C-alpha positions as CSV (number, residue, x, y, z in Angstrom):
1,M,-10.8,-0.8,17.4
2,D,-8.6,-1.5,14.5
3,T,-6.1,1.3,14.4
4,K,-3.2,2.1,16.7
5,Q,-4.8,5.4,17.6
6,D,-7.9,3.8,18.9
7,L,-6.0,1.6,21.4
8,P,-5.4,2.6,25.0
9,I,-1.8,3.2,25.8
10,F,-0.1,-0.2,26.1
11,D,3.2,-0.4,27.8
12,H,4.8,-3.3,26.0
13,S,8.0,-2.9,28.0
14,A,6.1,-3.9,31.2
15,A,6.0,-7.5,30.1
16,D,9.1,-9.7,30.1
17,F,8.9,-11.1,26.5
18,N,11.7,-13.5,27.3
19,E,9.5,-15.4,29.7
20,V,6.5,-17.4,28.4
21,S,3.8,-16.7,31.0
22,P,4.2,-12.8,31.2
23,R,4.4,-12.7,27.4
24,R,1.2,-14.7,26.9
25,V,-0.7,-12.7,29.6
26,H,0.4,-9.5,27.8
27,M,-0.6,-10.9,24.4
28,E,-4.0,-11.9,25.7
29,Q,-4.7,-8.5,27.2
30,Y,-3.6,-6.8,24.0
31,F,-5.7,-8.9,21.7
32,R,-8.7,-8.7,24.0
33,V,-8.6,-4.9,23.6
34,L,-8.4,-5.4,19.8
35,G,-11.4,-7.7,20.0
36,L,-9.4,-10.6,18.6
37,W,-9.1,-12.9,21.6
38,Q,-11.6,-15.8,21.4
39,E,-10.3,-18.8,23.2
40,D,-11.4,-21.4,20.6
41,H,-10.1,-19.4,17.7
42,V,-6.8,-18.6,19.4
43,E,-6.2,-22.2,20.2
44,A,-6.9,-23.3,16.6
45,V,-4.5,-20.6,15.4
46,R,-1.9,-21.6,18.0
47,E,-2.1,-25.2,16.8
48,A,-1.7,-24.2,13.2
49,T,1.2,-22.0,14.1
50,L,2.8,-24.9,16.1
51,Q,2.5,-27.2,13.1
52,H,4.0,-24.6,10.7
53,T,6.9,-23.9,13.1
54,C,7.6,-27.6,13.5
55,L,7.7,-28.1,9.8
56,Q,10.0,-25.2,9.3
57,L,12.4,-26.3,12.0
58,R,12.3,-29.9,10.6
59,E,13.0,-28.6,7.0
60,N,16.0,-26.7,8.4
61,K,17.3,-29.9,10.0
62,Y,16.8,-28.9,13.7
63,E,16.6,-32.2,15.7
64,K,16.1,-30.3,18.9
65,V,15.3,-26.7,19.9
66,G,15.4,-24.9,23.2
67,Q,12.1,-24.6,25.1
68,L,12.4,-20.8,25.4
69,C,13.1,-20.3,21.7
70,F,10.3,-22.7,20.6
71,E,7.6,-21.1,22.7
72,Y,8.8,-17.6,21.6
73,M,8.5,-18.7,17.9
74,I,5.0,-20.0,18.5
75,D,3.9,-16.7,20.2
76,Y,5.6,-14.6,17.5
77,G,3.7,-16.6,14.8
78,L,0.4,-16.4,16.7
79,W,0.8,-12.6,17.0
80,H,1.2,-12.2,13.3
81,S,-1.5,-14.8,12.4
82,L,-4.1,-13.1,14.6
83,L,-3.3,-9.7,13.0
84,G,-3.2,-11.1,9.5
85,G,-6.5,-13.0,10.0
86,A,-8.1,-9.7,11.0
87,N,-6.5,-7.8,8.1
88,L,-4.7,-5.5,10.6
89,S,-1.4,-3.8,9.8
90,Y,1.7,-5.3,11.2
91,D,3.1,-1.8,11.2
92,D,0.3,-0.5,13.4
93,H,0.7,-3.5,15.7
94,P,4.3,-4.6,15.6
95,W,5.7,-7.4,17.7
96,P,6.6,-5.5,20.8
97,H,10.0,-7.1,21.4
98,P,13.2,-6.9,19.3
99,V,13.5,-10.1,17.4
100,S,17.3,-9.7,17.5
101,V,17.2,-10.7,21.2
102,M,15.0,-13.7,20.6
103,P,16.2,-16.8,22.6
104,K,18.6,-18.8,20.5
105,K,17.5,-22.2,19.1
106,K,20.5,-23.9,20.7
107,D,19.9,-22.3,24.1
108,L,19.0,-25.4,26.2
109,S,19.2,-23.6,29.6
110,Q,15.5,-24.5,30.2
111,G,15.7,-27.8,28.4
112,V,14.7,-28.9,24.9
113,S,11.2,-28.3,23.7
114,L,9.3,-31.5,24.5
115,L,6.5,-30.4,22.1
116,Y,8.9,-30.3,19.2
117,Q,10.6,-33.5,20.2
118,G,7.2,-35.2,20.4
119,W,6.3,-33.8,17.0
120,I,9.5,-35.0,15.4
121,L,8.9,-38.6,16.8
122,R,5.3,-38.6,15.5
123,D,6.3,-37.1,12.1
124,K,9.2,-39.6,11.7
125,S,6.9,-42.5,12.6
126,L,4.2,-41.3,10.2
127,L,6.7,-40.9,7.3
128,E,8.2,-44.4,8.0
129,S,4.8,-45.9,8.1
130,Q,4.1,-44.4,4.6
131,G,7.4,-45.8,3.3
132,V,9.1,-42.4,3.1
133,S,12.6,-42.0,4.5
134,S,12.7,-39.5,7.4
135,N,16.0,-38.2,5.9
136,V,14.3,-37.0,2.8
137,T,13.9,-33.3,2.6
138,R,10.4,-32.4,1.7
139,P,10.1,-29.7,-1.0
140,E,8.2,-26.5,-0.2
141,T,4.9,-26.0,-2.0
142,S,5.3,-23.8,-5.0
143,D,3.8,-23.3,-8.4
144,N,6.8,-24.7,-10.2
145,V,6.3,-28.2,-8.7
146,A,2.8,-28.5,-10.2
147,A,4.1,-30.9,-12.8
148,T,5.5,-33.3,-10.2
149,P,3.3,-36.3,-9.8
150,G,1.7,-36.9,-6.3
151,P,0.6,-34.4,-3.8
152,K,2.1,-31.0,-3.9
153,N,1.9,-30.5,-0.2
154,R,3.0,-33.4,2.0
155,S,1.4,-32.0,5.1
156,S,-2.1,-31.9,3.4
157,F,-1.4,-35.5,2.1
158,R,-0.5,-36.6,5.7
159,A,-3.5,-34.8,7.1
160,K,-5.8,-36.5,4.5
161,N,-4.4,-39.9,5.3
162,S,-4.5,-39.4,9.0
163,Q,-8.1,-38.5,8.8
164,E,-8.9,-41.6,6.9
165,S,-7.3,-43.8,9.5
166,H,-8.2,-41.7,12.5
167,A,-10.4,-44.4,14.1
168,E,-7.5,-46.9,13.9
169,V,-5.0,-44.5,15.4
170,K,-7.1,-43.0,18.1
171,D,-6.7,-45.8,20.7
172,D,-2.9,-45.7,20.4
173,M,-2.6,-41.9,20.3
174,V,-0.9,-40.3,23.4
175,R,-0.9,-36.6,24.1
176,Y,2.1,-35.4,26.1
177,D,2.0,-32.5,28.5
178,P,5.1,-30.3,28.2
179,S,5.1,-29.4,31.9
180,I,5.6,-33.1,32.9
181,P,8.9,-34.9,32.1
182,F,8.6,-36.9,28.8
183,A,10.1,-40.1,30.3
184,L,7.5,-40.1,33.1
185,Q,4.7,-39.6,30.7
186,A,6.1,-42.3,28.4
187,K,6.1,-44.8,31.4
188,R,2.5,-43.9,32.2
189,A,1.4,-44.2,28.6
190,A,3.1,-47.6,28.3
191,A,1.5,-48.8,31.6
192,A,-2.0,-47.6,30.4
193,K,-1.5,-49.3,27.1
194,N,-0.6,-52.6,28.8
195,V,-3.7,-52.3,31.0
196,R,-5.9,-51.7,27.9
197,E,-4.4,-54.7,26.1
198,S,-4.9,-57.1,29.0
């Protein structure tokens, strides 16, 4: 089913797109009907969307973003990435919620996005370990920077370097769960590291 006419009637207004869980349940139902919901693929696309969103926010100098807005941006990007990957028209399958009422980036009513905060800390540490100032604005990739020496795309450069030293970093890598307070997780990670080192 790749056209709007082939789909069963979907009441997009039934889902509260300002809340993460109802929005994601609705998205899963919709993309299952389209035949595009495969858990592994969706998780890979979500991770790529998360990285892209974090890079864009960082380039626009956002040090913190509200949890509601960040998750909304991820889902919005996932929606378009899944459609684009399947060569389906955005016009036939538009984002079902007015973007004009998207949660504001500075709306911290449900706290800051811990995922984005963690990403900023990792990105800053990675840049500093490579001798690059975290205050440096990274240029966007374009054809007109082809004459610039060095890698055109810093994210691919970082990915390549991080793959080379993956074995060294793996023991020290900590994954944070956004549903648990960051400070509590940091204490647990530090305690676990101390146990491993002793």
